[in-house]
C-alpha positions as CSV (number, residue, x, y, z in Angstrom):
1,M,-22.6,1.4,-0.3
2,K,-23.8,3.6,-3.0
3,H,-21.3,5.6,-5.1
4,A,-18.3,3.7,-3.4
5,Y,-15.7,2.5,-5.5
6,V,-12.2,1.1,-4.7
7,V,-8.9,1.6,-6.1
8,I,-6.2,-0.7,-5.5
9,M,-2.7,0.9,-5.8
10,A,-0.5,-2.1,-7.6
11,G,2.3,-0.3,-9.1
12,G,5.1,-0.4,-6.8
13,K,8.2,-2.8,-7.0
14,G,8.7,-4.4,-4.0
15,E,12.1,-4.0,-4.0
16,R,12.6,-5.0,-0.1
17,F,11.8,-8.6,-1.3
18,W,14.4,-8.9,-3.4
19,P,15.4,-11.4,-4.6
20,L,11.5,-12.7,-5.1
21,S,10.0,-9.8,-6.1
22,T,10.3,-8.3,-9.8
23,G,9.6,-5.6,-12.1
24,S,7.3,-8.1,-13.8
25,V,6.2,-9.9,-10.4
26,P,6.1,-7.8,-7.7
27,K,5.2,-8.0,-3.8
28,P,1.7,-7.8,-4.6
29,F,1.2,-10.6,-6.9
30,L,3.3,-12.9,-4.6
31,N,2.3,-15.7,-2.7
32,I,4.2,-14.7,0.3
33,I,1.4,-15.8,3.0
34,G,-0.5,-18.8,2.3
35,D,-1.7,-20.0,-1.3
36,K,-3.0,-16.7,-2.5
37,S,-0.9,-13.8,-3.5
38,L,-1.3,-10.3,-1.4
39,I,-3.5,-8.5,-4.4
40,R,-6.1,-11.3,-5.0
41,L,-6.6,-11.4,-0.4
42,T,-6.5,-7.1,-0.9
43,V,-9.4,-7.6,-3.5
44,E,-11.5,-10.5,-1.9
45,R,-11.5,-8.1,1.3
46,A,-12.8,-5.3,-1.3
47,M,-15.5,-7.4,-2.4
48,R,-17.0,-7.5,1.3
49,I,-17.1,-3.7,0.7
50,V,-18.5,-3.5,-3.1
51,P,-19.2,-5.4,-5.6
52,A,-16.4,-6.9,-8.4
53,E,-17.9,-4.3,-11.2
54,R,-16.9,-1.5,-8.5
55,I,-13.3,-2.7,-7.8
56,W,-10.6,-1.1,-9.8
57,V,-6.7,-1.6,-10.1
58,I,-4.4,0.8,-10.6
59,L,-1.1,-0.3,-12.0
60,G,2.3,-0.5,-14.4
61,K,1.6,-2.4,-17.9
62,Q,4.2,-4.8,-17.1
63,Q,2.1,-5.8,-14.1
64,L,-1.4,-5.7,-16.4
65,A,-0.9,-9.7,-17.7
66,I,-0.4,-11.1,-14.3
67,A,-3.0,-8.9,-12.4
68,R,-5.9,-10.0,-14.9
69,R,-4.6,-13.9,-14.7
70,Q,-4.7,-13.4,-10.9
71,L,-7.9,-11.3,-10.9
72,P,-10.1,-13.0,-14.1
73,F,-13.2,-12.3,-11.7
74,L,-12.9,-8.7,-12.3
75,P,-14.3,-6.7,-16.0
76,A,-10.8,-5.9,-18.2
77,G,-11.9,-2.0,-18.3
78,N,-11.2,-2.2,-14.6
79,F,-7.8,-2.3,-14.6
80,I,-6.1,1.4,-15.1
81,V,-2.6,1.3,-16.7
82,E,-0.3,4.2,-15.6
83,P,1.6,5.6,-18.6
84,E,4.8,5.2,-15.9
85,G,5.0,5.1,-12.3
86,K,5.0,8.1,-10.1
87,D,4.4,7.7,-6.7
88,T,0.9,7.6,-5.4
89,A,0.3,11.1,-6.0
90,P,-0.3,11.1,-9.7
91,C,-1.5,7.4,-9.6
92,I,-4.6,8.7,-7.0
93,G,-4.9,11.8,-9.1
94,L,-5.3,9.1,-12.5
95,A,-7.9,6.9,-10.8
96,A,-9.9,9.8,-9.0
97,I,-10.0,11.7,-12.7
98,T,-11.4,7.6,-14.1
99,L,-14.2,7.7,-11.4
100,L,-15.3,10.6,-12.1
101,K,-15.8,9.4,-15.8
102,K,-18.0,6.9,-14.7
103,D,-19.8,8.7,-11.8
104,R,-19.8,12.1,-10.4
105,K,-20.7,11.5,-7.0
106,A,-18.0,8.6,-7.1
107,T,-16.4,7.9,-3.5
108,M,-12.9,6.6,-3.9
109,I,-11.4,3.7,-1.7
110,A,-7.9,3.8,-1.9
111,L,-5.8,0.7,-0.6
112,P,-2.4,-0.6,-1.3
113,A,-2.4,-4.1,-2.8
114,D,0.3,-5.8,-0.3
115,H,-1.2,-5.5,3.3
116,Y,-1.8,-8.1,5.8
117,I,-5.3,-8.0,7.5
118,A,-6.3,-11.0,8.8
119,D,-9.4,-9.7,11.0
120,I,-11.8,-8.7,7.9
121,D,-14.9,-7.7,9.5
122,G,-12.9,-5.4,11.5
123,F,-11.6,-4.2,8.1
124,V,-15.0,-4.1,6.6
125,K,-16.3,-2.0,9.3
126,T,-13.5,0.9,9.3
127,V,-13.6,1.1,5.5
128,K,-17.5,1.5,5.8
129,D,-17.1,3.9,8.8
130,G,-14.3,6.4,6.9
131,A,-16.8,6.0,3.8
132,K,-19.4,7.5,5.9
133,V,-17.1,10.2,7.2
134,A,-16.0,11.2,3.2
135,Q,-19.8,11.2,2.3
136,K,-20.5,13.7,5.1
137,G,-18.4,16.3,4.8
138,D,-16.0,18.0,2.4
139,C,-12.9,15.8,3.9
140,L,-10.1,13.6,2.9
141,V,-10.1,10.7,5.6
142,T,-7.2,8.5,6.3
143,V,-6.9,5.2,8.4
144,G,-4.8,5.1,11.9
145,I,-3.4,2.0,13.5
146,K,-2.6,2.1,16.9
147,P,1.0,1.2,16.9
148,I,1.7,-2.3,19.4
149,R,5.6,-1.7,19.1
150,P,8.0,1.3,18.5
151,E,8.0,0.8,14.5
152,T,11.0,2.6,12.8
153,G,9.9,1.6,9.4
154,Y,6.6,3.1,9.3
155,G,5.5,7.0,9.2
156,Y,3.0,8.3,11.9
157,I,-0.1,10.6,12.2
158,R,-0.7,12.8,14.7
159,V,-4.3,13.9,16.0
160,S,-5.4,16.9,18.0
161,G,-8.6,15.6,19.6
162,K,-11.7,13.5,18.8
163,I,-14.4,15.3,16.7
164,D,-18.1,14.9,18.1
165,P,-19.3,11.9,17.0
166,L,-21.0,11.6,13.1
167,G,-23.3,8.9,13.9
168,G,-21.8,7.2,16.5
169,L,-18.2,7.2,14.4
170,Q,-15.1,7.9,15.9
171,R,-12.9,10.4,14.2
172,F,-10.6,12.8,14.7
173,R,-8.7,16.1,13.1
174,V,-4.9,15.3,11.9
175,S,-2.7,17.5,13.1
176,R,0.2,16.7,11.3
177,Y,2.1,13.9,9.8
178,V,5.4,12.4,10.8
179,E,8.1,10.7,8.8
180,K,10.0,7.5,10.0
181,P,11.4,8.0,13.3
182,D,14.3,7.2,15.2
183,I,14.1,4.7,18.0
184,R,14.0,7.3,20.9
185,R,11.1,9.0,19.5
186,A,9.1,5.9,18.0
187,K,8.9,4.5,21.7
188,A,7.6,8.4,22.4
189,Y,4.7,7.8,20.1
190,C,3.6,4.4,21.2
191,K,3.3,6.0,24.6
192,D,1.7,8.9,23.5
193,L,-2.6,9.0,22.6
194,R,-2.4,11.1,20.0
195,Y,0.1,8.8,17.6
196,Y,-1.2,6.1,14.9
197,W,1.1,4.4,12.5
198,N,-0.2,6.1,9.3
199,A,-1.1,2.6,6.8
200,G,-1.7,4.2,3.4
201,M,-5.3,3.8,3.1
202,F,-7.6,6.7,2.1
203,I,-11.3,7.2,1.8
204,W,-12.7,10.5,-0.2
205,Q,-15.1,11.6,-2.8
206,A,-13.4,11.8,-5.9
207,E,-14.2,15.6,-6.4
208,T,-13.1,16.2,-3.0
209,I,-9.2,15.2,-3.5
210,L,-9.0,16.5,-7.0
211,E,-10.2,20.3,-5.6
212,S,-7.5,19.4,-2.9
213,M,-4.8,19.0,-5.7
214,K,-6.3,21.9,-7.3
215,H,-5.1,24.1,-3.9
216,H,-2.2,22.2,-3.2
217,M,-1.1,20.8,-6.6
218,P,-1.7,23.0,-9.2
219,D,0.5,21.6,-11.9
220,L,-1.0,18.0,-11.3
221,Y,-4.5,18.7,-11.2
222,N,-4.3,20.6,-14.6
223,G,-2.4,18.0,-16.1
224,L,-5.0,15.8,-14.7
225,L,-8.2,18.0,-16.5
226,K,-6.0,17.5,-20.0
227,I,-6.1,14.1,-19.5
228,G,-9.6,13.8,-18.9
229,R,-10.3,15.4,-21.9
230,H,-8.4,13.4,-23.6
231,M,-9.7,10.1,-22.3
232,D,-13.0,11.3,-23.9
233,A,-11.3,10.9,-27.3
234,N,-9.2,8.2,-26.6
235,R,-6.0,9.9,-27.3
236,K,-3.3,7.5,-25.6
237,G,-0.1,9.3,-26.6
238,M,-1.3,12.8,-25.6
239,I,-1.8,11.0,-21.9
240,R,1.2,9.4,-22.0
241,K,3.1,12.4,-22.7
242,I,1.3,14.7,-20.0
243,F,1.7,12.0,-17.5
244,G,5.3,11.5,-18.2
245,G,5.4,15.3,-17.2
246,F,4.3,15.3,-13.8
247,I,7.0,15.3,-10.6
248,S,7.0,11.4,-8.7
249,I,5.9,12.7,-5.4
250,S,3.5,10.4,-2.5
251,I,0.3,12.0,-1.5
252,D,1.4,12.7,1.9
253,Y,4.2,14.6,0.6
254,G,2.3,16.3,-1.9
255,L,-0.8,16.9,-0.6
256,M,-2.0,15.3,3.0
257,Q,0.7,17.2,5.0
258,K,-0.5,20.3,3.6
259,A,-4.1,20.1,3.3
260,G,-6.3,21.3,6.6
261,N,-9.4,19.2,6.0
262,V,-7.8,15.7,6.7
263,M,-9.9,13.4,9.5
264,M,-8.7,9.7,10.7
265,V,-10.6,6.7,11.7
266,P,-9.3,4.7,14.0
267,A,-8.6,0.9,12.6
268,R,-10.5,-1.4,14.4
269,F,-8.6,-4.4,13.0
270,A,-4.8,-5.7,12.9
271,W,-2.4,-4.7,10.3
272,D,0.7,-5.1,8.9
273,D,2.5,-3.6,5.7
274,I,4.3,-6.9,4.7
275,G,7.1,-4.4,4.0
276,T,10.0,-6.6,4.6
277,W,11.6,-10.1,5.0
278,A,11.8,-9.9,8.9
279,S,7.6,-8.7,8.8
280,L,7.1,-12.4,8.0
281,G,7.8,-13.3,11.3
282,R,4.8,-11.2,12.6
283,V,2.2,-12.4,10.6
284,S,3.5,-16.6,10.4
285,S,3.8,-19.2,12.4
286,P,7.7,-19.0,13.6
287,D,9.2,-22.6,14.7
288,E,10.2,-23.7,18.3
289,N,13.0,-21.7,17.9
290,G,11.5,-18.6,16.2
291,N,12.4,-19.5,12.8
292,C,10.4,-18.8,10.1
293,K,10.8,-20.9,6.9
294,K,9.2,-21.7,3.4
295,G,10.3,-24.4,1.3
296,S,13.5,-27.3,1.6
297,V,15.1,-26.1,4.6
298,V,17.3,-28.0,7.2
299,S,18.6,-26.3,10.4
300,I,20.7,-27.1,13.1
301,D,21.1,-24.6,15.8
302,T,19.4,-21.9,14.1
303,R,17.3,-19.2,15.6
304,D,14.9,-16.4,14.9
305,C,15.3,-16.7,11.2
306,V,13.3,-16.1,8.3
307,I,14.4,-18.7,5.5
308,H,12.6,-18.6,2.1
309,G,13.9,-21.4,-0.5
310,E,12.6,-22.3,-4.1
311,G,13.8,-25.0,-5.9
312,V,16.8,-25.6,-3.6
313,T,17.6,-26.8,-0.2
314,I,19.0,-24.7,2.3
315,G,20.9,-25.7,4.8
316,T,21.8,-23.6,8.2
317,I,24.2,-24.2,11.3
318,G,24.7,-22.4,14.3
319,V,23.3,-19.2,13.0
320,S,20.8,-16.3,14.2
321,S,18.7,-13.3,13.1
322,L,19.6,-13.7,9.9
323,V,17.0,-13.6,6.2
324,I,18.4,-16.4,3.7
325,V,16.5,-15.9,0.6
326,A,17.3,-18.6,-2.3
327,V,15.3,-18.0,-5.4
328,K,15.3,-17.7,-9.2
329,G,19.3,-18.0,-9.3
330,S,19.5,-15.7,-6.3
331,V,20.7,-15.9,-2.9
332,L,20.3,-13.0,-0.2
333,V,21.9,-12.9,3.4
334,C,20.9,-10.5,5.7
335,D,21.2,-9.5,9.0
336,R,17.4,-9.3,10.3
337,D,17.8,-5.9,11.6
338,R,19.1,-4.5,8.5
339,V,16.4,-5.8,6.1
340,Q,15.4,-2.4,5.3
341,E,18.9,-1.6,3.3
342,V,17.1,-4.8,1.0
343,R,16.0,-1.8,-1.4
344,E,19.2,-0.4,-1.9
345,L,20.9,-3.4,-2.9
346,A,18.5,-4.6,-5.4
347,R,18.7,-0.8,-6.8
348,K,22.3,-1.3,-6.8
349,L,22.2,-5.0,-8.8
350,S,19.4,-3.9,-11.4
351,S,21.9,-0.5,-12.2
352,K,25.2,-3.1,-12.5
353,K,22.7,-5.1,-14.8
354,D,21.7,-2.0,-17.1
355,N,25.1,-0.9,-17.5
């Protein structure tokens, strides 16, 4: 696709995958499924859309070395290093201003680095549909996933109705974003055809996203313009200072919930964000007792567990619905229904370590 660029966002910590995920090797760089890391799989999907020289990865300095090792076929200059983690709005803004330096007509396809998508053909078709919508009009395009279960761990998108087809493409106007619901509302959303899962995938012209930031996030926009000027002079110290002054905020909160020109294209593929240990049960092949195992594991009367061991043998007897992980000298034992709280545990352990 002409003027299309893929930006892969790989700056997250993946705290809900503690103890396997760490600051230097966060979730996108782990071989959680199969023998390739999640970011490697994401880049390989992206290469079905654009050539390698038009794939960019934005990440933290701590992950730069491992990213280059895992993605040696990407140009060395295509790794954008965030001065510090500031959530997705500053991340996307920095990527957009970088792309505009290369191509004033750049269309930006922003993808998280850690999603699981088995249907690559369906993914490619969806992204190309979204890019056509973004290139035809002054709009911000997101990808919506039709819910298949009442998921309380995802955000939702509500659409107001189908817009006239654009060259045969389905597109919907987004009426609002909905934060992670309780189980009652999640069940209702599954039955309501207006609701989709928010996959965190975005497509827009780089100029369009920056113009939207100008209206809805002026402080970020003005700072990005200054960063752009300092890029020309290679003033890394000034760039770090300006970026450090940005507030940490997601693109959803900062912009998408406010903008009136948000469009959605429905996904033509099945999707999982591999957000927690429990999600492995959805994308792996459980054994006859519903257990998802990796490593040396011996079980008796064990059901519906996720068990992951590296360099250690794990034995279980008479347990069910647990997550058991033993790696890197650390052990996690967690009720499968409370895996969202692993992030809180990881932060407590990090705080204790710092003290």
